[in-house]
C-alpha positions as CSV (number, residue, x, y, z in Angstrom):
1,X,15.1,16.2,9.7
2,X,12.8,14.6,12.3
3,X,14.5,16.5,15.1
4,X,14.7,19.7,13.2
5,X,10.9,19.7,12.6
6,X,9.9,18.6,16.1
7,X,8.5,22.1,16.9
8,X,5.9,21.6,14.1
9,X,5.2,17.9,14.2
10,X,5.9,16.8,17.8
11,X,5.2,19.6,20.3
12,X,1.9,21.0,19.1
13,X,-1.1,19.3,20.8
14,X,-3.0,19.0,17.5
15,X,-0.2,16.7,16.2
16,X,-1.4,13.7,18.2
17,X,-0.1,10.8,16.0
18,X,-2.9,8.2,16.5
19,X,-0.6,5.4,15.4
20,X,1.0,5.7,18.9
21,X,-2.1,4.7,20.7
22,X,-1.5,0.9,20.3
23,X,2.1,1.2,21.5
24,X,1.1,3.2,24.5
25,X,-1.6,0.6,25.3
26,X,1.0,-2.1,25.2
27,X,3.4,-0.2,27.4
28,X,0.6,0.6,29.9
29,X,-0.6,-3.0,30.1
30,X,2.9,-4.3,30.6
31,X,4.2,-1.7,33.1
32,X,1.3,-0.1,34.9
33,X,0.6,-1.7,38.3
34,X,-3.2,-2.0,38.7
35,X,-4.0,-2.1,42.4
36,X,-7.7,-2.4,42.1
37,X,-10.8,-1.1,40.3
38,X,-13.1,1.7,41.4
39,X,-16.5,0.8,42.7
40,X,-19.0,0.3,39.9
41,X,-16.4,-0.6,37.3
42,X,-17.8,-3.1,34.8
43,X,-14.5,-4.5,33.5
44,X,-12.2,-5.9,36.2
45,X,-9.7,-7.7,34.1
46,X,-6.3,-6.0,33.8
47,X,-5.0,-4.7,30.5
48,X,-2.1,-7.1,30.8
49,X,-4.5,-10.1,31.0
50,X,-6.7,-8.9,28.2
51,X,-3.6,-8.4,26.0
52,X,-2.4,-12.0,26.3
53,X,-5.8,-13.5,25.8
54,X,-6.4,-11.4,22.6
55,X,-2.8,-12.2,21.5
56,X,-3.3,-16.0,21.9
57,X,-6.8,-15.9,20.3
58,X,-5.5,-14.1,17.2
59,X,-2.4,-16.2,17.0
60,X,-4.5,-19.4,16.8
61,X,-7.1,-17.9,14.4
62,X,-4.6,-16.5,11.9
63,X,-3.4,-20.0,11.1
64,X,-6.8,-20.5,9.3
65,X,-6.4,-17.8,6.6
66,X,-2.6,-17.8,6.5
67,X,-2.0,-21.6,6.3
68,X,-4.9,-23.9,6.3
69,X,-7.7,-22.0,4.5
70,X,-6.1,-19.3,2.4
71,X,-9.4,-18.6,0.6
72,X,-10.4,-16.7,3.7
73,X,-7.7,-14.1,3.0
74,X,-9.6,-12.7,0.0
75,X,-13.2,-13.6,-0.8
76,X,-14.7,-12.4,-4.0
77,X,-18.2,-12.3,-2.5
78,X,-20.1,-11.5,-5.7
79,X,-18.7,-14.5,-7.4
80,X,-19.8,-16.6,-4.4
81,X,-23.4,-15.4,-4.5
82,X,-24.1,-14.8,-8.2
83,X,-22.0,-17.6,-9.7
84,X,-19.7,-17.4,-12.7
85,X,-22.2,-17.1,-15.4
86,X,-21.4,-16.9,-19.1
87,X,-22.7,-15.4,-22.3
88,X,-23.3,-18.7,-24.1
89,X,-23.2,-22.5,-23.6
90,X,-20.0,-24.0,-22.3
91,X,-18.3,-27.1,-23.5
92,X,-17.9,-29.9,-21.0
93,X,-14.7,-31.9,-20.8
94,X,-16.4,-35.2,-20.8
95,X,-17.2,-35.6,-24.5
96,X,-18.7,-32.5,-26.0
97,X,-21.8,-32.0,-24.0
98,X,-23.0,-28.6,-23.0
99,X,-23.9,-26.9,-19.8
100,X,-26.5,-24.2,-19.4
101,X,-25.9,-20.6,-18.2
102,X,-26.2,-21.0,-14.4
103,X,-26.6,-17.4,-13.4
104,X,-27.1,-15.3,-16.4
105,X,-24.3,-12.9,-15.4
106,X,-21.7,-12.4,-18.1
107,X,-18.3,-13.7,-17.0
108,X,-16.7,-10.4,-18.0
109,X,-18.4,-8.9,-14.9
110,X,-16.5,-11.3,-12.6
111,X,-13.2,-10.7,-14.4
112,X,-13.5,-6.9,-14.2
113,X,-15.6,-6.2,-11.0
114,X,-16.0,-9.2,-8.8
115,X,-12.7,-10.9,-8.6
116,X,-10.3,-9.7,-5.9
117,X,-7.3,-11.2,-7.6
118,X,-8.0,-10.2,-11.2
119,X,-10.4,-7.3,-11.0
120,X,-11.3,-4.4,-8.7
121,X,-12.8,-6.7,-5.9
122,X,-16.3,-5.1,-5.7
123,X,-17.5,-5.7,-2.2
124,X,-14.6,-8.2,-1.6
125,X,-14.1,-9.4,1.9
126,X,-11.1,-10.5,3.9
127,X,-11.0,-12.5,7.1
128,X,-7.3,-12.1,7.6
129,X,-6.3,-9.4,10.2
130,X,-2.8,-9.0,8.6
131,X,-4.5,-7.5,5.5
132,X,-5.3,-4.3,7.4
133,X,-4.2,-4.4,11.0
134,X,-4.9,-2.1,14.0
135,X,-4.5,1.1,12.0
136,X,-8.2,1.0,11.4
137,X,-8.8,0.6,15.2
138,X,-6.6,3.6,16.2
139,X,-7.2,6.0,13.3
140,X,-10.2,8.3,13.7
141,X,-13.3,7.2,11.8
142,X,-13.5,10.3,9.7
143,X,-10.0,9.6,8.3
144,X,-10.9,6.0,7.5
145,X,-14.2,7.1,5.9
146,X,-12.5,9.6,3.7
147,X,-9.7,7.3,2.7
148,X,-12.1,4.4,1.8
149,X,-14.5,6.8,0.0
150,X,-11.7,7.8,-2.3
151,X,-10.7,4.2,-2.8
152,X,-14.3,3.2,-3.7
153,X,-14.6,6.2,-6.1
154,X,-11.4,5.5,-8.0
155,X,-11.3,1.7,-7.8
156,X,-14.9,0.5,-7.9
157,X,-16.3,3.3,-10.1
158,X,-13.6,4.9,-12.3
159,X,-11.5,1.8,-13.1
160,X,-14.5,-0.2,-14.5
161,X,-15.7,2.9,-16.4
162,X,-12.3,3.5,-17.9
163,X,-12.2,-0.2,-18.8
164,X,-15.5,0.0,-20.6
165,X,-14.5,3.1,-22.5
166,X,-11.1,1.6,-23.3
167,X,-9.5,5.0,-22.5
168,X,-5.9,3.9,-23.1
169,X,-6.6,1.0,-25.5
170,X,-5.8,-2.7,-25.3
171,X,-8.1,-3.1,-22.2
172,X,-9.6,-6.4,-23.5
173,X,-6.3,-7.6,-25.0
174,X,-4.1,-7.1,-21.9
175,X,-3.6,-10.6,-20.4
176,X,-1.1,-12.1,-18.0
177,X,0.3,-14.7,-20.4
178,X,-0.8,-13.3,-23.8
179,X,-2.9,-16.4,-24.6
180,X,-6.1,-16.7,-22.5
181,X,-8.4,-13.9,-23.4
182,X,-9.2,-12.8,-19.9
183,X,-8.8,-9.0,-19.3
184,X,-6.3,-8.4,-16.5
185,X,-7.0,-5.3,-14.5
186,X,-5.3,-5.9,-11.1
187,X,-1.8,-5.9,-12.3
188,X,1.3,-3.7,-11.8
189,X,3.0,-5.3,-14.9
190,X,3.9,-3.8,-18.3
191,X,2.3,-5.0,-21.5
192,X,3.3,-4.9,-25.2
193,X,1.6,-2.3,-27.3
194,X,3.3,-2.9,-30.6
195,X,1.2,-5.1,-32.9
196,X,4.2,-5.7,-35.1
197,X,6.5,-6.8,-32.3
198,X,8.9,-9.7,-33.3
199,X,9.2,-10.9,-29.8
200,X,5.9,-10.5,-28.0
201,X,2.2,-10.8,-28.9
202,X,0.0,-7.7,-28.6
203,X,-1.2,-7.2,-25.1
204,X,1.1,-9.8,-23.6
205,X,3.3,-9.1,-20.5
206,X,6.8,-7.7,-21.1
207,X,9.3,-7.9,-18.3
208,X,11.4,-4.7,-17.8
209,X,14.5,-6.8,-18.0
210,X,13.7,-7.3,-21.8
211,X,14.6,-3.7,-22.6
212,X,17.5,-3.3,-20.1
213,X,21.0,-3.2,-21.4
214,X,22.9,-5.4,-18.8
215,X,26.2,-4.3,-20.2
216,X,25.5,-0.7,-19.3
217,X,24.2,-1.0,-15.7
218,X,20.7,-1.8,-16.8
219,X,20.2,1.4,-18.8
220,X,17.6,1.5,-21.6
221,X,18.2,-0.7,-24.7
222,X,16.4,1.4,-27.2
223,X,16.2,-1.3,-29.9
224,X,14.5,-3.7,-27.6
225,X,12.2,-1.0,-26.2
226,X,11.1,0.0,-29.7
227,X,10.1,-3.6,-30.5
228,X,7.4,-3.5,-27.8
229,X,6.6,0.2,-27.6
230,X,4.3,1.8,-26.8
231,X,4.4,0.0,-23.5
232,X,1.0,-0.2,-21.8
233,X,-0.1,-0.6,-18.2
234,X,-3.6,-1.6,-17.0
235,X,-6.2,1.1,-16.4
236,X,-6.1,0.3,-12.7
237,X,-2.3,0.8,-12.5
238,X,-2.6,4.1,-14.5
239,X,-5.2,5.4,-12.0
240,X,-2.8,4.4,-9.2
241,X,-0.3,6.8,-10.7
242,X,-2.9,9.5,-11.2
243,X,-3.9,9.4,-7.6
244,X,-0.2,9.7,-6.6
245,X,0.0,12.9,-8.7
246,X,-3.2,14.2,-7.1
247,X,-2.1,13.5,-3.5
248,X,1.3,15.2,-3.9
249,X,0.0,18.6,-4.7
250,X,-3.2,18.2,-2.6
251,X,-1.1,17.6,0.5
252,X,0.8,20.8,0.0
253,X,-2.3,22.8,-0.8
254,X,-4.3,21.3,2.1
255,X,-1.7,22.0,4.7
256,X,-1.0,25.5,3.5
257,X,-4.7,26.4,3.6
258,X,-5.7,24.8,6.9
259,X,-2.4,24.9,8.9
260,X,-0.4,27.6,7.2
261,X,-0.8,30.2,10.0
262,X,0.1,27.7,12.7
263,X,3.2,26.6,10.8
264,X,4.2,30.2,10.2
265,X,3.8,31.0,13.9
266,X,5.8,28.0,14.9
267,X,8.5,28.9,12.5
268,X,8.8,32.5,13.8
269,X,9.1,31.2,17.4
270,X,11.7,28.6,16.2
271,X,13.8,31.3,14.6
272,X,13.6,33.5,17.6
273,X,14.4,30.5,19.8
274,X,11.4,31.5,22.0
275,X,9.1,28.9,23.4
276,X,5.6,29.1,21.8
277,X,3.1,30.2,24.4
278,X,0.2,28.1,23.1
279,X,2.2,24.9,23.0
280,X,3.8,25.6,26.4
281,X,0.3,25.1,27.8
282,X,0.3,21.4,26.7
283,X,0.8,19.4,29.8
284,X,3.1,16.8,28.0
285,X,5.4,19.6,26.7
286,X,5.4,21.2,30.2
287,X,6.4,17.9,31.9
288,X,9.2,17.2,29.3
289,X,11.0,20.4,30.5
290,X,12.5,18.1,33.2
291,X,14.8,16.6,30.6
292,X,17.5,18.4,28.7
293,X,16.5,19.3,25.1
294,X,18.7,18.1,22.2
295,X,20.0,21.3,20.5
296,X,19.5,21.7,16.8
297,X,23.2,21.6,16.0
298,X,23.2,17.9,17.1
299,X,20.6,17.0,14.5
300,X,22.4,19.2,11.9
301,X,25.7,17.5,12.6
302,X,24.1,14.0,12.2
303,X,22.5,15.1,8.9
304,X,25.9,16.3,7.7
305,X,27.7,13.1,8.5
306,X,25.0,10.9,6.9
307,X,25.0,13.1,3.8
308,X,28.7,12.7,3.3
309,X,28.3,9.0,3.7
310,X,25.5,9.0,1.1
311,X,27.6,10.9,-1.4
312,X,30.5,8.4,-1.0
313,X,28.1,5.5,-1.5
314,X,26.6,7.0,-4.6
315,X,29.9,7.8,-6.2
316,X,31.8,4.6,-5.4
317,X,29.2,1.9,-5.8
318,X,27.2,0.6,-8.8
319,X,24.3,2.9,-7.8
320,X,26.0,5.6,-9.9
321,X,24.0,8.5,-8.6
322,X,25.4,11.9,-9.3
323,X,26.6,13.6,-6.2
324,X,24.2,16.5,-6.6
325,X,21.3,14.0,-6.4
326,X,21.9,13.5,-2.7
327,X,21.4,17.2,-1.9
328,X,18.4,17.4,-4.2
329,X,16.9,14.4,-2.4
330,X,17.4,16.1,0.9
331,X,15.7,19.2,-0.5
332,X,12.6,17.3,-1.6
333,X,12.4,15.6,1.8
334,X,12.6,19.0,3.5
335,X,9.8,20.4,1.4
336,X,7.4,17.5,2.0
337,X,8.1,16.5,5.6
338,X,5.8,19.1,7.0
339,X,2.7,18.6,4.8
340,X,3.0,14.8,4.8
341,X,3.8,14.9,8.5
342,X,0.8,17.0,9.5
343,X,-1.6,14.7,7.6
344,X,-0.1,11.6,9.2
345,X,-0.1,13.2,12.7
346,X,-3.8,14.1,12.6
347,X,-5.2,11.1,10.7
348,X,-2.9,8.2,11.1
349,X,-2.6,7.6,7.4
350,X,0.7,8.1,5.6
351,X,1.6,9.5,2.2
352,X,4.8,8.7,0.3
353,X,7.3,10.4,-2.0
354,X,7.9,7.3,-4.1
355,X,6.3,8.6,-7.3
356,X,7.5,12.2,-7.1
357,X,11.1,11.2,-6.5
358,X,11.2,8.9,-9.5
359,X,9.3,11.4,-11.6
360,X,11.8,14.3,-11.1
361,X,15.0,12.3,-11.2
362,X,13.7,10.4,-14.3
363,X,13.4,13.7,-16.1
364,X,16.9,14.7,-15.1
365,X,18.8,11.4,-15.9
366,X,16.4,9.5,-18.2
367,X,17.3,5.9,-19.1
368,X,19.5,5.3,-16.1
369,X,17.5,2.6,-14.3
370,X,19.8,1.9,-11.3
371,X,20.5,5.6,-10.5
372,X,16.8,6.5,-10.8
373,X,15.6,3.7,-8.5
374,X,18.4,4.4,-6.0
375,X,17.3,8.0,-5.9
376,X,13.7,6.9,-5.5
377,X,14.5,4.5,-2.7
378,X,16.7,6.9,-0.8
379,X,14.2,9.8,-1.0
380,X,11.1,7.7,-0.2
381,X,12.7,6.0,2.8
382,X,14.2,9.3,4.0
383,X,10.7,10.7,4.5
384,X,9.3,7.4,5.8
385,X,12.1,7.2,8.4
386,X,11.9,10.8,9.3
387,X,8.1,10.7,10.0
388,X,8.5,7.4,11.9
389,X,11.1,9.1,14.1
390,X,8.8,12.0,14.6
391,X,6.1,9.6,15.7
392,X,8.6,8.1,18.1
393,X,9.5,11.5,19.5
394,X,5.8,12.1,20.2
395,X,5.7,8.7,21.9
396,X,8.5,9.7,24.1
397,X,6.6,12.9,24.9
398,X,3.6,10.9,25.9
399,X,5.5,8.4,28.0
400,X,8.0,11.0,29.4
401,X,11.1,9.4,27.9
402,X,14.2,11.7,27.8
403,X,14.9,13.0,24.2
404,X,18.5,11.8,24.3
405,X,17.4,8.2,25.3
406,X,14.7,8.2,22.6
407,X,17.1,9.3,19.8
408,X,19.8,6.9,21.0
409,X,17.2,4.0,20.9
410,X,16.1,5.2,17.4
411,X,19.7,5.1,16.1
412,X,20.4,1.6,17.3
413,X,17.0,0.3,16.2
414,X,17.6,1.7,12.7
415,X,21.1,0.1,12.5
416,X,20.0,-3.3,13.7
417,X,16.9,-3.3,11.5
418,X,19.1,-2.5,8.4
419,X,21.4,-5.4,9.1
420,X,18.7,-7.9,9.9
421,X,16.4,-6.9,7.1
422,X,19.1,-7.1,4.5
423,X,20.2,-10.5,5.8
424,X,16.7,-11.9,5.7
425,X,16.1,-10.6,2.2
426,X,19.3,-12.2,0.9
427,X,18.4,-15.5,2.6
428,X,14.9,-15.6,1.1
429,X,16.2,-14.7,-2.4
430,X,18.9,-17.4,-2.5
431,X,17.3,-20.1,-0.4
432,X,13.7,-20.2,-1.3
433,X,14.0,-22.6,-4.3
434,X,11.0,-22.3,-6.6
435,X,8.9,-20.5,-4.0
436,X,9.3,-17.1,-5.7
437,X,8.1,-18.6,-9.0
438,X,4.8,-19.5,-7.5
439,X,2.2,-17.1,-9.0
440,X,0.4,-17.1,-5.6
441,X,3.5,-15.7,-3.9
442,X,2.6,-12.1,-5.0
443,X,5.4,-10.0,-3.3
444,X,3.5,-7.1,-4.8
445,X,5.6,-4.3,-3.5
446,X,8.6,-5.8,-5.3
447,X,6.6,-6.3,-8.5
448,X,5.6,-2.6,-8.4
449,X,9.2,-1.6,-7.8
450,X,10.3,-3.8,-10.7
451,X,7.8,-2.2,-13.1
452,X,8.6,1.3,-11.8
453,X,12.2,0.6,-12.7
454,X,11.1,0.1,-16.3
455,X,8.7,3.0,-16.4
456,X,10.6,5.7,-14.6
457,X,14.1,4.5,-15.0
458,X,14.7,2.8,-18.4
459,X,11.8,4.3,-20.4
460,X,11.7,7.6,-18.5
461,X,8.8,9.9,-17.6
462,X,9.3,11.9,-20.8
463,X,8.5,8.9,-23.0
464,X,5.8,7.4,-20.7
465,X,4.0,10.5,-19.4
466,X,5.3,13.4,-21.6
467,X,3.4,15.5,-24.1
468,X,2.2,13.3,-26.9
469,X,2.6,10.1,-24.9
470,X,-0.2,7.6,-24.2
471,X,-0.6,8.6,-20.6
472,X,0.0,12.4,-20.9
473,X,-3.5,13.1,-19.5
474,X,-2.5,11.8,-16.1
475,X,-0.3,14.9,-15.5
476,X,-3.5,16.9,-15.0
477,X,-3.6,15.3,-11.6
478,X,-1.0,17.7,-10.3
479,X,-3.3,20.7,-11.1
480,X,-6.5,19.1,-9.9
481,X,-4.8,18.0,-6.7
482,X,-3.7,21.5,-6.0
483,X,-7.1,23.0,-6.5
484,X,-9.3,20.4,-4.8
485,X,-8.5,21.3,-1.1
486,X,-9.5,24.9,-1.8
487,X,-13.1,23.9,-2.3
488,X,-13.9,22.8,1.3
489,X,-11.9,25.8,2.6
490,X,-14.1,28.1,0.5
491,X,-17.2,26.3,1.9
492,X,-15.9,26.9,5.5
493,X,-15.0,30.5,4.9
494,X,-17.9,31.8,2.7
495,X,-20.8,29.3,3.0
496,X,-21.1,28.1,6.6
497,X,-18.4,27.7,9.2
498,X,-18.3,24.1,10.4
499,X,-15.8,21.6,11.7
500,X,-17.0,19.1,9.2
501,X,-15.3,21.0,6.3
502,X,-12.0,20.0,7.9
503,X,-12.9,16.3,7.5
504,X,-13.0,16.7,3.7
505,X,-9.3,15.7,3.4
506,X,-8.4,15.4,-0.3
507,X,-4.9,14.1,0.3
508,X,-6.5,11.1,2.0
509,X,-9.2,10.9,-0.6
510,X,-6.6,10.6,-3.3
511,X,-4.6,7.8,-1.5
512,X,-5.4,4.7,-3.5
513,X,-3.6,1.6,-2.3
514,X,-3.0,0.5,-5.9
515,X,-3.0,-2.4,-8.3
516,X,-1.5,-5.8,-7.7
517,X,-2.8,-6.5,-4.2
518,X,-5.7,-8.7,-3.3
519,X,-8.5,-6.1,-3.5
520,X,-10.5,-6.9,-0.4
521,X,-9.6,-4.2,2.2
522,X,-12.6,-1.9,2.0
523,X,-15.7,-3.6,3.6
524,X,-14.2,-5.3,6.6
525,X,-11.8,-2.5,7.6
526,X,-14.7,0.0,7.4
527,X,-16.8,-2.2,9.7
528,X,-13.9,-2.6,12.1
529,X,-13.3,1.2,12.1
530,X,-16.9,2.1,12.6
531,X,-17.4,-0.4,15.4
532,X,-14.2,0.6,17.2
533,X,-14.3,4.4,16.8
534,X,-18.1,5.1,16.6
535,X,-20.1,2.3,18.2
536,X,-17.8,1.4,21.1
537,X,-17.0,5.1,21.8
538,X,-20.7,6.0,22.0
539,X,-22.1,2.9,23.6
540,X,-19.3,1.4,25.7
541,X,-16.9,4.2,26.6
542,X,-15.4,2.3,29.4
543,X,-14.4,-0.7,27.3
544,X,-13.2,1.7,24.6
545,X,-10.9,3.6,26.9
546,X,-9.5,0.6,28.8
547,X,-9.2,-2.2,26.2
548,X,-9.6,-1.1,22.6
549,X,-6.0,-0.1,21.8
550,X,-4.7,-3.0,23.9
551,X,-6.7,-5.5,21.8
552,X,-5.6,-3.8,18.6
553,X,-2.0,-4.2,19.5
554,X,-2.5,-7.8,20.7
555,X,-4.2,-8.7,17.4
556,X,-1.2,-7.2,15.4
557,X,1.3,-9.2,17.6
558,X,-0.6,-12.5,17.4
559,X,-1.3,-12.4,13.7
560,X,2.3,-11.2,13.0
561,X,3.8,-14.1,14.8
562,X,1.7,-16.6,13.0
563,X,2.6,-15.0,9.6
564,X,6.3,-15.2,10.4
565,X,6.1,-18.9,11.4
566,X,3.9,-19.7,8.4
567,X,6.4,-17.9,6.1
568,X,9.3,-19.8,7.6
569,X,7.4,-23.1,7.0
570,X,6.7,-22.1,3.4
571,X,10.4,-21.2,2.7
572,X,11.4,-24.5,4.3
573,X,9.0,-26.4,2.0
574,X,6.5,-27.4,4.7
575,X,3.3,-26.4,2.9
576,X,-0.2,-27.6,3.8
577,X,-1.3,-29.3,0.6
578,X,-4.6,-30.9,1.4
579,X,-6.5,-29.2,-1.4
580,X,-10.1,-28.5,-0.8
581,X,-12.7,-25.8,-1.4
582,X,-11.1,-23.5,1.2
583,X,-7.5,-24.4,0.2
584,X,-7.4,-24.5,-3.6
585,X,-4.4,-25.7,-5.6
586,X,-3.0,-22.2,-6.2
587,X,-0.2,-23.7,-8.3
588,X,-2.8,-24.0,-11.0
589,X,-5.9,-21.8,-10.1
590,X,-6.4,-18.4,-8.5
591,X,-7.5,-18.3,-4.9
592,X,-10.9,-17.1,-6.1
593,X,-11.2,-19.9,-8.6
594,X,-14.9,-19.8,-8.2
595,X,-15.0,-16.7,-10.4
596,X,-13.9,-18.7,-13.5
597,X,-16.5,-20.7,-15.5
598,X,-16.4,-24.4,-14.9
599,X,-13.4,-24.1,-12.5
600,X,-12.9,-26.1,-9.4
601,X,-10.4,-25.8,-6.5
602,X,-8.0,-28.2,-8.3
603,X,-8.1,-26.9,-11.9
604,X,-9.7,-24.5,-14.3
605,X,-12.5,-25.7,-16.5
606,X,-12.2,-26.6,-20.2
607,X,-13.4,-23.2,-21.3
608,X,-10.3,-21.6,-19.9
609,X,-8.0,-24.0,-21.7
610,X,-9.9,-24.0,-25.0
611,X,-9.7,-20.2,-25.1
612,X,-6.0,-20.4,-24.5
613,X,-5.5,-22.9,-27.4
614,X,-5.1,-26.0,-25.2
615,X,-7.2,-29.2,-25.3
616,X,-6.1,-30.7,-22.0
617,X,-6.3,-29.3,-18.5
618,X,-3.4,-29.2,-16.1
619,X,-4.6,-32.3,-14.5
620,X,-4.9,-34.2,-17.8
621,X,-8.6,-34.0,-18.5
622,X,-9.3,-33.8,-22.2
623,X,-11.3,-30.9,-23.6
624,X,-13.3,-30.8,-26.8
625,X,-14.1,-27.8,-28.9
626,X,-17.8,-27.2,-29.6
627,X,-19.2,-28.5,-32.8
628,X,-19.4,-25.8,-35.5
629,X,-22.8,-24.9,-36.7
630,X,-23.4,-24.9,-40.5
């Protein structure tokens, strides 16, 4: 599909794929021979030298947040400055004495707004480069601003409002363990909504495996499901799904409105097999004429072979997908590769098909968890891989690499990656001991996937989002998403014609990262993007052009290497365990322990344990209930 859409996503000059800039910078620094600098040049160091200096610096620095001082990964800054606060006096664990309210701020504010681990992370900070990476260096500032503006609107504004209004109920009852009365917003888990459940308390977490029928390939066990139904999710997680619905239709509407004529023109030229006159003027396309073009039939033949293989896998393995699902999957990918590809090619931000694929297949084969999630995985990764290959083809165009050589390298890279990734995943699962049971080891993408299996697979979208269900209102997102991009188009056409209307990109605005992650990637990435794409571009153009993308790539490489080594040490059991204020005992407390009343970096305070019905802390300190007033 990537090859078949190259006329639309690769050859046009407007499809510039900003994500390639760091790769080009690396290639240039490694292979370009710099023989000398022009007279008057301020910066005389070669790109190669700057790359390795930046690589080494980030490699050393990343050990601080990744290994020695993990608090730096996610800082709940409001908790640091305003303190924990509480509504009334708090019982000390030393014999019944009381402490005064230190800040006058209700603790609920920290739980909901301030905490980056439990709440929405209002003004949260991160000092770990791996949390956001060089994409904020390479992507245009307008795209970053629109994306973060949408995230702020949905996460910092709407989620707390929905919590206060208790839109879906149980907001103040949903807790991680069902005992301690702390509302839990930042979670991708499922929670019990049946007050008469015989197995779970109201508001407590329920694992999807509870209502799986393991004797029927993990299909829905209706009896178990009815015991905990209606299943709830946090308001944060619900809005994550809402933004997914919004972005799906918004992407189609946006591309049709702003780029429809260009796509139609390219399609007509493709059908006539005539080179487009406008794109032929692009110097990169012109220079690539020196290489033989890969004909469409080669891509079609490869698509046919892989489709047959996919059908065989779906029929003769426990995936149990119906054969027609493979062709329907390809159909969905064919529809969305252009709108999603255009958005990624002009902004550097990617959209996914994960929600749409599980939504439609969940309606077709409800209750079949494995088949639904296999369809979702195949469809989502089809599009991701296709757009990654399109980006690579554009890279080959920039670097003048023959199309046959690029496609061959892509094929082998995909094959090797599949083998190594599968082997690494199996090794971690079966050789990590109790590491995966550590609550601080979040593996959030897998947690979301696990919950999605319960929502879209076992329960099914009809029960969870259908008419009359608890979350039926979220379906309005499809309509709102389709209409929203029309508004700036009307403004550009009928109010005042301006390039700035193009920057109101609703597919990016609706792209919320989602619940479960440490919510700290707004403020620092915004500063990095502004400094890189605005300040340096305006005030130090020479540094911007020569070093910016090289440094971004070096930071990614250095931090990535540290993360790999630190992960290997963790799996092997070599953990840095000198607990202190910057390295709390995360086996007991959250990394932002300072958001909880009376808590320290080694243990929660007595208030936490008394509210959960315990009279002793994890470290053995006795706690005493307050005296009752007559």
